[in-house]
C-alpha positions in Angstrom: 121.7 92.5 77.3 120.2 91.7 80.7 116.4 91.6 80.9 115.0 94.0 83.5 112.7 92.1 85.9 112.8 94.4 88.9 112.7 98.1 89.4 113.3 99.6 92.8 112.1 96.4 94.5 109.0 96.1 92.5 108.9 93.0 90.2 107.3 93.7 86.8 104.9 90.8 87.3 103.6 92.7 90.5 102.6 95.8 88.5 99.2 94.4 87.7 98.5 94.0 91.4 99.6 97.6 92.1 97.4 98.9 89.2 94.4 96.9 90.5 94.9 98.3 94.0 95.1 101.8 92.7 91.8 101.3 90.7 90.1 100.0 93.8 91.4 102.7 96.1 90.5 105.5 93.6 87.1 104.0 93.0 86.4 103.9 96.7 87.4 107.6 96.9 85.1 108.5 94.1 82.3 106.5 95.6 82.5 108.6 98.7 82.4 111.9 96.8 79.7 112.0 94.0 80.8 115.5 92.9 84.3 114.3 92.3 83.0 111.3 90.4 81.0 113.5 88.2 84.1 115.7 87.6 86.1 112.6 86.8 83.6 111.6 84.2 84.0 114.9 82.4 87.8 114.7 82.8 87.8 111.2 81.2 85.8 112.4 78.2 88.0 115.5 77.7 91.2 113.5 78.0 90.0 110.9 75.5 88.9 113.6 73.0 92.4 115.1 73.2 94.6 112.0 73.3 92.4 109.2 71.7 94.1 106.9 74.2 91.8 103.9 74.2 93.7 102.0 76.9 93.4 105.0 79.3 89.7 105.4 78.4 89.0 101.7 79.2 90.9 102.0 82.5 88.9 105.1 83.4 85.6 103.3 82.5 86.6 100.5 84.8 87.3 102.9 87.7 83.9 104.6 87.1 82.1 101.3 87.0 83.8 100.2 90.3 83.0 103.6 91.9 79.4 103.2 91.0 79.3 99.5 92.0 78.1 98.7 88.5 80.4 95.9 87.2 77.7 93.4 87.9 75.1 95.7 86.3 77.2 96.1 83.2 77.6 92.3 83.0 73.8 91.8 83.2 73.0 94.5 80.7 75.6 93.4 78.1 75.0 89.7 78.8 78.7 89.2 79.5 80.1 87.4 82.5 81.4 89.7 85.3 84.9 88.5 84.9 84.7 89.1 81.1 83.6 92.7 81.8 86.8 93.3 83.9 88.9 91.8 81.0 87.0 94.0 78.4 87.8 97.1 80.4 91.5 96.2 80.7 94.5 97.8 79.1 95.0 95.5 76.2 91.3 94.7 75.5 89.6 95.4 72.2 85.9 95.4 73.1 83.2 95.8 70.5 81.7 99.2 69.7 78.3 97.9 71.0 79.9 96.9 74.4 81.6 100.3 74.8 78.3 102.1 74.0 76.4 100.0 76.4 79.0 100.6 79.2 79.2 104.3 78.6 75.4 104.7 78.6 75.0 102.6 81.8 77.6 104.7 83.5 75.6 107.8 83.0 77.8 109.1 80.2 77.0 110.1 76.6 79.0 109.2 73.5 78.7 111.6 70.5 80.3 111.4 67.1 80.9 114.4 65.0 82.4 115.0 61.6 85.8 116.6 61.3 87.0 118.8 58.6 90.2 117.7 56.8 
């Protein structure tokens, strides 16, 4: 079986570049429209509560942090290097609960736990 390395002219190794460009473009858009940024934060929380998709949640936190220009702030507050913050908010990361709570709080979001009935 032939390994697929290219789809419609886009090489698979280029997809991270495309993803990063999207994040930066969308963050720029949100930075220019604070109301849309606020709505996006609510959307991110709703989406996570429905899907429990951690990778999507981390990607969304990265976009919010970029929109607010807070990657450096997150790095200082969490005492983690800036480049490590980017890695921690990446698709395959597994950041600590403490790091996530610190990120969420510093992005103007609240994290609440509740008991579920089974």
